[in-house]
MARTOR-406620 format. One record per residue: residue in one letter; x, z, y of N, C-alpha, C, O in turn; residue number from 1. Coordinates in steps of 0.001 Angstrom, whole numbers, plus 500000, padded with zeros to 6 digits. Last residue first. Example, Ala and Ser with C-alpha at 12.3 -4.5 7.8 and 13.67 -1.06 7.14 Angstrom:
2
<pt r="S" n_east="512850" n_up="507080" n_north="497750" ca_east="513670" ca_up="507140" ca_north="498940" c_east="512900" c_up="507870" c_north="500030" o_east="513409" o_up="508039" o_north="501138" k="2"/>
<pt r="A" n_east="513190" n_up="507800" n_north="494310" ca_east="512300" ca_up="507800" ca_north="495500" c_east="513200" c_up="507800" c_north="496700" o_east="514236" o_up="508465" o_north="496681" k="1"/>
This chain:
54
<pt r="R" n_east="199984" n_up="707434" n_north="402836" ca_east="198602" ca_up="706468" ca_north="402520" c_east="198843" c_up="705065" c_north="401973" o_east="197890" o_up="704326" o_north="401727" k="54"/>
<pt r="R" n_east="202243" n_up="708400" n_north="402918" ca_east="201511" ca_up="708598" ca_north="401370" c_east="200314" c_up="707668" c_north="401088" o_east="199798" o_up="707255" o_north="400049" k="53"/>
<pt r="Q" n_east="203033" n_up="708218" n_north="405537" ca_east="203769" ca_up="707779" ca_north="404409" c_east="203088" c_up="707498" c_north="403096" o_east="203335" o_up="706548" o_north="402354" k="52"/>
<pt r="E" n_east="201516" n_up="710087" n_north="407022" ca_east="200923" ca_up="708798" ca_north="407024" c_east="202007" c_up="708077" c_north="405771" o_east="201414" o_up="707265" o_north="405062" k="51"/>
<pt r="F" n_east="202503" n_up="712852" n_north="405967" ca_east="201257" ca_up="712226" ca_north="405346" c_east="200775" c_up="710815" c_north="405737" o_east="199871" o_up="710272" o_north="405101" k="50"/>
<pt r="A" n_east="204794" n_up="712289" n_north="407020" ca_east="205019" ca_up="712468" ca_north="405284" c_east="203247" c_up="712260" c_north="405234" o_east="202794" o_up="711471" o_north="404405" k="49"/>
<pt r="G" n_east="204142" n_up="712678" n_north="409859" ca_east="204734" ca_up="711408" ca_north="409199" c_east="204863" c_up="711386" c_north="407709" o_east="205063" o_up="710280" o_north="407207" k="48"/>
<pt r="A" n_east="203302" n_up="714916" n_north="409429" ca_east="202457" ca_up="713941" ca_north="410002" c_east="202973" c_up="712521" c_north="409435" o_east="202406" o_up="711622" o_north="408813" k="47"/>
<pt r="T" n_east="205433" n_up="716494" n_north="409299" ca_east="204332" ca_up="716452" ca_north="408363" c_east="203376" c_up="715545" c_north="408348" o_east="202651" o_up="715355" o_north="407372" k="46"/>
<pt r="V" n_east="207035" n_up="716127" n_north="411376" ca_east="207449" ca_up="716130" ca_north="409924" c_east="206138" c_up="715581" c_north="408965" o_east="205994" o_up="714611" o_north="408221" k="45"/>
<pt r="P" n_east="205280" n_up="716976" n_north="413771" ca_east="205611" ca_up="715447" ca_north="413530" c_east="206589" c_up="715306" c_north="412074" o_east="206826" o_up="714138" o_north="411762" k="44"/>
<pt r="I" n_east="205024" n_up="719638" n_north="412834" ca_east="204073" ca_up="718617" ca_north="413261" c_east="204520" c_up="716992" c_north="412796" o_east="204204" o_up="716220" o_north="411891" k="43"/>
<pt r="A" n_east="207603" n_up="720901" n_north="413295" ca_east="206728" ca_up="720710" ca_north="411751" c_east="205665" c_up="719695" c_north="411679" o_east="205427" o_up="719014" o_north="410682" k="42"/>
<pt r="V" n_east="208218" n_up="721510" n_north="415593" ca_east="208885" ca_up="720770" ca_north="415112" c_east="208469" c_up="720116" c_north="414008" o_east="208829" o_up="718979" o_north="413706" k="41"/>
<pt r="A" n_east="205968" n_up="723136" n_north="416275" ca_east="206661" ca_up="721930" ca_north="417000" c_east="207420" c_up="720793" c_north="416375" o_east="207317" o_up="719579" o_north="416550" k="40"/>
<pt r="A" n_east="206578" n_up="725602" n_north="414918" ca_east="205423" ca_up="724103" ca_north="414654" c_east="205533" c_up="722642" c_north="415535" o_east="205203" o_up="721475" o_north="415320" k="39"/>
<pt r="V" n_east="208567" n_up="726303" n_north="416121" ca_east="208505" ca_up="725410" ca_north="414723" c_east="207808" c_up="725345" c_north="414309" o_east="207865" o_up="725014" o_north="413124" k="38"/>
<pt r="V" n_east="207739" n_up="726982" n_north="418525" ca_east="208983" ca_up="726150" ca_north="418633" c_east="209093" c_up="725429" c_north="416873" o_east="209578" o_up="724343" o_north="416557" k="37"/>
<pt r="C" n_east="206182" n_up="728805" n_north="417879" ca_east="205496" ca_up="728088" ca_north="418735" c_east="206541" c_up="726609" c_north="418334" o_east="206136" o_up="725507" o_north="417962" k="36"/>
<pt r="L" n_east="207544" n_up="730832" n_north="416827" ca_east="206505" ca_up="730118" ca_north="415866" c_east="205676" c_up="728820" c_north="416418" o_east="204886" o_up="728085" o_north="415826" k="35"/>
<pt r="L" n_east="209030" n_up="731945" n_north="419230" ca_east="209796" ca_up="730998" ca_north="417567" c_east="208590" c_up="730450" c_north="416969" o_east="208786" o_up="729317" o_north="416530" k="34"/>
<pt r="G" n_east="207214" n_up="732843" n_north="420697" ca_east="207734" ca_up="731737" ca_north="420829" c_east="208604" c_up="730630" c_north="419849" o_east="208777" o_up="729417" o_north="419728" k="33"/>
<pt r="L" n_east="206102" n_up="735067" n_north="418879" ca_east="205510" ca_up="733844" ca_north="419384" c_east="205802" c_up="732841" c_north="419673" o_east="205192" o_up="731835" o_north="419310" k="32"/>
<pt r="V" n_east="208836" n_up="736373" n_north="418862" ca_east="208033" ca_up="735788" ca_north="417546" c_east="207050" c_up="734906" c_north="418231" o_east="207335" o_up="733722" o_north="418048" k="31"/>
<pt r="F" n_east="208624" n_up="737304" n_north="421282" ca_east="209907" ca_up="736434" ca_north="420631" c_east="209266" c_up="735714" c_north="419895" o_east="209064" o_up="734521" o_north="420120" k="30"/>
<pt r="M" n_east="206559" n_up="738768" n_north="422037" ca_east="206979" ca_up="737479" ca_north="422323" c_east="207551" c_up="736136" c_north="421705" o_east="207315" o_up="734931" o_north="421609" k="29"/>
<pt r="L" n_east="207514" n_up="740803" n_north="420280" ca_east="205973" ca_up="739895" ca_north="420086" c_east="205981" c_up="738587" c_north="420452" o_east="205660" o_up="737586" o_north="419810" k="28"/>
<pt r="A" n_east="209228" n_up="742101" n_north="421235" ca_east="209293" ca_up="741167" ca_north="420077" c_east="208307" c_up="740341" c_north="419826" o_east="208347" o_up="739283" o_north="419198" k="27"/>
<pt r="P" n_east="208856" n_up="742565" n_north="424277" ca_east="209708" ca_up="741670" ca_north="423729" c_east="209537" c_up="741047" c_north="422435" o_east="209621" o_up="739828" o_north="422282" k="26"/>
<pt r="L" n_east="206539" n_up="743707" n_north="425856" ca_east="206640" ca_up="743315" ca_north="424504" c_east="207386" c_up="742104" c_north="424131" o_east="206933" o_up="741011" o_north="423791" k="25"/>
<pt r="P" n_east="207029" n_up="743315" n_north="428580" ca_east="206625" ca_up="744388" ca_north="428076" c_east="206818" c_up="744351" c_north="426215" o_east="207350" o_up="745284" o_north="425614" k="24"/>
<pt r="L" n_east="209664" n_up="740520" n_north="429468" ca_east="208116" ca_up="741566" ca_north="429328" c_east="208069" c_up="742582" c_north="428127" o_east="208765" o_up="742664" o_north="427114" k="23"/>
<pt r="S" n_east="212047" n_up="739866" n_north="429534" ca_east="211640" ca_up="740490" ca_north="430441" c_east="210077" c_up="740820" c_north="430330" o_east="209462" o_up="741390" o_north="431232" k="22"/>
<pt r="F" n_east="212518" n_up="738458" n_north="427262" ca_east="213406" ca_up="739599" ca_north="427414" c_east="213067" c_up="740327" c_north="428646" o_east="213693" o_up="741357" o_north="428896" k="21"/>
<pt r="S" n_east="210879" n_up="736359" n_north="426912" ca_east="210565" ca_up="737493" ca_north="425975" c_east="211399" c_up="738469" c_north="426524" o_east="210986" o_up="739597" o_north="426251" k="20"/>
<pt r="L" n_east="211138" n_up="734043" n_north="428501" ca_east="210611" ca_up="735080" ca_north="428801" c_east="210549" c_up="736462" c_north="428402" o_east="210295" o_up="737449" o_north="429093" k="19"/>
<pt r="G" n_east="212349" n_up="732309" n_north="426806" ca_east="213238" ca_up="732877" ca_north="427682" c_east="212522" c_up="734137" c_north="428421" o_east="213174" o_up="735083" o_north="428863" k="18"/>
<pt r="L" n_east="210600" n_up="732310" n_north="424875" ca_east="211706" ca_up="732693" ca_north="424155" c_east="212218" c_up="733250" c_north="425318" o_east="212580" o_up="734426" o_north="425286" k="17"/>
<pt r="L" n_east="208130" n_up="731035" n_north="425994" ca_east="207831" ca_up="732084" ca_north="425682" c_east="209440" c_up="732978" c_north="425144" o_east="209399" o_up="734205" o_north="425046" k="16"/>
<pt r="V" n_east="209976" n_up="728513" n_north="426431" ca_east="209252" ca_up="729589" ca_north="428172" c_east="208838" c_up="731054" c_north="427378" o_east="209116" o_up="732117" o_north="427932" k="15"/>
<pt r="M" n_east="209763" n_up="727530" n_north="424142" ca_east="210878" ca_up="727463" ca_north="424996" c_east="210854" c_up="728801" c_north="425887" o_east="211589" o_up="729789" o_north="425917" k="14"/>
<pt r="G" n_east="206978" n_up="726999" n_north="423573" ca_east="207566" ca_up="728021" ca_north="422709" c_east="209344" c_up="728553" c_north="423545" o_east="209879" o_up="729659" o_north="423468" k="13"/>
<pt r="G" n_east="206335" n_up="725289" n_north="425970" ca_east="205722" ca_up="726291" ca_north="425751" c_east="206331" c_up="727296" c_north="425115" o_east="206406" o_up="728401" o_north="425654" k="12"/>
<pt r="I" n_east="207935" n_up="722729" n_north="424805" ca_east="208134" ca_up="723949" ca_north="425985" c_east="207736" c_up="725077" c_north="426262" o_east="208480" o_up="725931" o_north="426744" k="11"/>
<pt r="L" n_east="206574" n_up="722711" n_north="421762" ca_east="208294" ca_up="722829" ca_north="422263" c_east="208438" c_up="723577" c_north="423592" o_east="208899" o_up="724716" o_north="423669" k="10"/>
<pt r="L" n_east="203940" n_up="722611" n_north="422643" ca_east="204339" ca_up="723460" ca_north="421933" c_east="205690" c_up="724009" c_north="422011" o_east="206031" o_up="725174" o_north="422216" k="9"/>
<pt r="I" n_east="204022" n_up="720001" n_north="424369" ca_east="203174" ca_up="721349" ca_north="425255" c_east="203979" c_up="722772" c_north="423918" o_east="204496" o_up="723780" o_north="424400" k="8"/>
<pt r="L" n_east="204957" n_up="718435" n_north="422475" ca_east="205584" ca_up="718942" ca_north="423734" c_east="205269" c_up="719844" c_north="424199" o_east="206098" o_up="720685" o_north="424547" k="7"/>
<pt r="Y" n_east="203042" n_up="718172" n_north="420441" ca_east="204588" ca_up="718668" ca_north="420013" c_east="205254" c_up="718757" c_north="421566" o_east="206334" o_up="719349" o_north="421556" k="6"/>
<pt r="L" n_east="200719" n_up="717402" n_north="422127" ca_east="200737" ca_up="718595" ca_north="421553" c_east="202179" c_up="719201" c_north="421006" o_east="202466" o_up="720395" o_north="421080" k="5"/>
<pt r="V" n_east="201836" n_up="714914" n_north="422752" ca_east="201303" ca_up="715676" ca_north="423797" c_east="201801" c_up="717287" c_north="423302" o_east="202676" o_up="718043" o_north="423724" k="4"/>
<pt r="F" n_east="202074" n_up="713443" n_north="420377" ca_east="203018" ca_up="713662" ca_north="421186" c_east="203160" c_up="714620" c_north="422106" o_east="204231" o_up="715168" o_north="422368" k="3"/>
<pt r="L" n_east="199503" n_up="713149" n_north="419518" ca_east="200318" ca_up="714303" ca_north="419026" c_east="201743" c_up="714447" c_north="419764" o_east="202413" o_up="715478" o_north="419702" k="2"/>
<pt r="M" n_east="198826" n_up="711279" n_north="421360" ca_east="198190" ca_up="712611" ca_north="421338" c_east="198752" c_up="713634" c_north="420857" o_east="198719" o_up="714768" o_north="421335" k="1"/>
């Protein structure tokens, strides 16, 4: 389940980054895409650290 969320965030963020250059609000879309990619990388790292603490 977590892998699906990671994959959706990563692909969605990459799409937003790519489309940001042709959309009306490029800066906002770029930042949203960047935040999606960062969240996609942070979720597995955080989940792994949380699981090791148990």
